[in-house]
C-alpha positions as CSV (number, residue, x, y, z in Angstrom):
1,M,0.2,0.0,0.2
2,G,1.2,3.7,-0.9
3,S,0.5,6.6,1.1
4,D,-0.7,9.3,-1.3
5,F,-3.4,10.7,1.1
6,M,-3.5,9.4,5.2
7,E,-6.5,11.7,6.0
8,L,-9.5,10.8,5.3
9,L,-13.1,12.4,5.5
10,K,-15.4,10.3,7.7
11,I,-18.9,10.3,7.4
12,K,-21.4,8.1,9.3
13,L,-25.2,8.3,8.3
14,Y,-28.6,6.4,9.3
15,Q,-31.3,5.4,6.9
16,E,-35.1,4.4,8.0
17,T,-35.2,2.8,4.4
18,A,-32.8,2.7,1.5
19,V,-33.5,0.9,-1.7
20,Y,-29.7,0.8,-3.3
21,R,-31.2,-0.9,-6.7
22,I,-29.1,-3.3,-8.6
23,P,-29.6,-2.6,-12.1
24,F,-31.3,-5.1,-14.3
25,S,-34.0,-6.3,-11.8
26,L,-37.0,-5.8,-13.2
27,E,-39.8,-8.3,-11.7
28,I,-38.7,-7.9,-8.7
29,V,-36.5,-4.4,-7.5
30,E,-33.6,-5.7,-5.7
31,S,-31.4,-4.0,-3.3
32,Y,-27.4,-3.8,-3.1
33,P,-26.9,-4.5,0.5
34,L,-25.1,-1.2,0.5
35,P,-24.9,1.8,-1.3
36,T,-22.3,1.5,-4.5
37,P,-19.7,4.0,-5.0
38,C,-21.5,5.4,-7.7
39,T,-24.7,6.1,-4.9
40,V,-22.4,7.8,-2.6
41,N,-20.6,9.6,-5.3
42,G,-23.5,10.9,-6.5
43,M,-25.3,12.0,-3.4
44,I,-22.1,14.4,-3.0
45,H,-21.9,15.5,-6.3
46,S,-25.1,16.9,-5.9
47,L,-24.7,18.5,-2.5
48,L,-21.9,20.2,-4.0
49,G,-23.8,21.2,-6.9
50,A,-21.5,20.1,-9.4
51,D,-22.5,20.0,-13.0
52,G,-19.7,17.4,-14.0
53,L,-17.6,14.9,-12.7
54,I,-15.4,15.6,-10.2
55,P,-12.3,13.3,-10.8
56,G,-10.3,11.6,-8.1
57,L,-13.1,10.7,-5.3
58,R,-12.3,7.3,-3.7
59,F,-14.6,5.8,-1.2
60,S,-14.7,3.1,1.5
61,I,-18.4,1.8,2.1
62,Q,-19.3,-0.5,5.2
63,G,-22.4,-1.0,7.3
64,S,-25.1,-3.1,8.2
65,H,-28.9,-3.0,7.9
66,S,-31.6,-4.8,10.7
67,G,-33.9,-6.5,8.3
68,I,-35.6,-6.1,4.6
69,M,-39.4,-5.8,4.1
70,E,-41.0,-6.3,0.9
71,D,-42.9,-3.1,-0.7
72,Y,-45.5,-3.0,-3.4
73,Q,-45.8,0.2,-5.7
74,W,-47.2,0.8,-9.0
75,Y,-44.8,1.5,-11.7
76,K,-45.8,3.4,-14.9
77,K,-44.4,2.5,-18.6
78,L,-45.0,5.6,-21.0
79,S,-44.8,4.5,-25.1
80,P,-44.7,6.7,-27.7
81,A,-48.3,6.8,-29.1
82,A,-49.7,9.3,-31.4
83,R,-47.9,12.3,-32.6
84,D,-46.6,14.1,-29.5
85,T,-48.5,12.0,-27.3
86,F,-47.4,8.6,-25.1
87,S,-49.6,5.8,-24.3
88,E,-49.4,4.5,-20.5
89,K,-49.3,0.8,-19.0
90,K,-49.7,0.7,-15.2
91,R,-48.4,-2.9,-13.5
92,P,-47.4,-3.5,-9.6
93,M,-43.6,-4.2,-8.5
94,I,-42.6,-5.9,-5.4
95,V,-39.3,-3.8,-3.9
96,N,-36.9,-4.9,-1.4
97,V,-36.2,-2.4,1.2
98,L,-33.4,-2.1,3.5
99,N,-34.8,-1.0,7.0
100,G,-32.4,0.6,9.9
101,V,-29.4,1.3,8.1
102,N,-26.4,2.6,9.6
103,L,-23.5,3.1,7.6
104,T,-19.5,4.3,7.6
105,V,-18.0,6.3,4.5
106,H,-14.6,7.3,4.3
107,V,-14.1,9.6,1.4
108,G,-10.1,10.1,0.2
109,S,-8.9,12.4,-2.5
110,K,-5.5,14.2,-2.7
111,D,-7.0,17.4,-3.0
112,H,-7.7,18.1,0.6
113,S,-9.3,21.6,0.0
114,L,-12.1,19.5,-1.9
115,L,-13.0,17.5,1.3
116,E,-12.9,20.5,3.0
117,K,-15.9,21.6,0.7
118,I,-17.7,18.3,1.1
119,L,-17.5,18.5,4.3
120,Q,-19.1,21.8,5.1
121,A,-21.7,20.5,2.2
122,L,-22.6,18.2,4.5
123,N,-22.8,20.3,7.8
124,S,-25.0,23.0,5.9
125,P,-26.7,20.8,3.1
126,P,-28.7,23.0,0.4
127,Y,-31.4,20.4,1.0
128,Y,-32.5,17.5,2.9
129,P,-30.1,15.0,1.5
130,F,-31.2,11.4,0.4
131,L,-29.0,8.3,-0.6
132,G,-30.5,6.2,-3.2
133,R,-34.0,6.9,-4.0
134,A,-35.1,10.3,-3.4
135,E,-37.9,9.3,-0.5
136,D,-35.2,7.6,1.4
137,L,-33.8,10.9,3.3
138,V,-30.7,10.4,5.3
139,E,-29.1,11.6,8.4
140,I,-25.9,12.7,8.7
141,V,-25.0,11.4,12.3
142,S,-21.3,12.8,11.9
143,A,-18.7,13.9,10.0
144,G,-15.3,15.1,10.0
145,F,-11.5,14.7,9.0
146,I,-9.8,11.4,10.8
147,R,-6.9,9.7,10.5
148,V,-5.7,6.4,9.0
149,N,-3.2,4.0,11.2
150,D,-1.1,1.0,10.3
151,P,-2.9,-2.5,10.2
152,E,-3.5,-4.2,13.7
153,I,-1.7,-7.4,14.2
154,E,-4.4,-9.2,16.3
155,E,-7.8,-10.6,14.6
156,E,-10.5,-8.8,14.7
157,Y,-13.7,-8.8,12.5
158,G,-15.3,-5.5,11.2
159,Q,-18.9,-4.8,9.8
160,P,-20.2,-5.8,6.4
161,A,-18.2,-4.0,3.4
162,F,-17.6,-3.6,0.0
163,V,-13.9,-4.3,-0.4
164,P,-12.0,-3.7,-3.8
165,K,-11.1,-6.9,-5.3
166,Q,-7.7,-5.9,-5.9
167,L,-7.4,-5.0,-2.2
168,A,-9.3,-8.0,-1.1
169,D,-6.9,-10.4,-2.7
170,S,-3.5,-8.7,-1.3
171,I,-4.7,-9.4,2.0
172,S,-6.4,-12.8,1.4
173,I,-9.8,-12.1,2.1
174,S,-12.9,-12.7,-0.2
175,G,-16.5,-12.7,-0.2
176,T,-19.6,-12.7,-2.7
177,L,-17.9,-10.9,-6.1
178,Y,-20.2,-7.8,-7.4
179,R,-19.5,-5.5,-10.1
180,L,-20.7,-2.3,-9.2
181,P,-20.8,1.2,-10.8
182,L,-18.3,3.6,-9.7
183,N,-19.4,6.7,-11.9
184,Y,-21.4,7.6,-15.3
185,S,-21.3,9.7,-18.3
186,Y,-23.8,11.0,-20.6
187,R,-23.2,9.9,-24.5
188,E,-25.3,10.6,-27.6
189,I,-26.8,7.5,-30.1
190,E,-28.9,7.4,-32.8
191,K,-31.9,6.4,-32.6
192,P,-32.7,2.9,-34.4
193,G,-34.1,3.5,-37.8
194,K,-34.3,7.2,-37.3
195,K,-32.9,10.2,-38.7
196,K,-29.6,11.2,-37.9
197,E,-30.6,14.2,-36.2
198,S,-32.9,12.3,-33.8
199,L,-30.8,11.1,-30.8
200,S,-31.0,9.5,-27.3
201,I,-29.0,10.2,-24.3
202,I,-27.6,7.3,-22.6
203,R,-25.4,6.9,-19.2
204,E,-22.3,5.0,-19.9
205,F,-21.0,3.6,-16.6
206,E,-17.4,2.7,-15.4
207,W,-17.6,-0.4,-13.5
208,G,-15.2,-1.6,-11.0
209,D,-15.2,-5.6,-8.6
210,Y,-15.7,-5.9,-5.2
211,F,-16.7,-8.2,-2.4
212,Y,-19.0,-8.0,-0.3
213,I,-17.9,-9.5,3.1
214,E,-20.4,-9.9,6.0
215,R,-17.8,-10.5,8.3
216,P,-14.3,-9.2,7.2
217,N,-11.4,-10.3,9.2
218,I,-9.2,-6.5,9.4
219,E,-6.3,-7.9,11.3
220,E,-4.1,-6.9,7.9
221,A,-6.8,-3.6,7.1
222,R,-5.4,-0.2,7.7
223,I,-7.8,1.2,10.7
224,D,-8.8,4.9,11.6
225,D,-8.7,6.4,14.9
226,E,-11.9,5.5,16.1
227,G,-10.9,1.6,15.5
228,D,-12.8,1.3,12.0
229,P,-11.2,-0.5,8.7
230,V,-10.8,1.6,6.1
231,W,-10.9,-0.3,2.7
232,L,-9.1,1.7,0.4
233,E,-5.5,1.2,-1.2
234,L,-3.7,4.2,0.6
């Protein structure tokens, strides 16, 4: 591990309910057990009022929830009909909702002034923040800077976490492998069979491999001043 930065921004969050939707879950809307880097990154970009991707942000994401419940919601699908009109189809869908979510997020960047701006936005948010769905409000329990220390030598286990695969392989831990969205950009594409001037805008995601580990052994992980592991290459 290197040491490009040793001071991180640590955020503790709480949500009564949360859905971190897994892409392509259709008949039943399933949730990741934790928010993805892209979800956390999106919340921070929104709080900062950023109009473009802020490079260089990295995240350590860990936490737990008290249970999962099934919710039923109506989903609407709009399809083009007559000129400038749309037809609407509704169908019920099952949504898996996490309850009582406690999160610990470490944010790293070589630009310390950027971390200070994020902290200011968390302490005085421009709106009531949410994470995942807009209805899943988030309580910012605490936020502040913290130092990172060398790995502990005693065997100890941490809370569930997303651990980058490369880091997990280097310290010989493993779990359920996920390919998670990290960030995205917009791109224009031509609509099939349409004129060239008729374009659609799609989102293109950057992906990364992570293990979800329910009870990670943290004896080889770097630890912050409060005893929580930091799942980042430092």
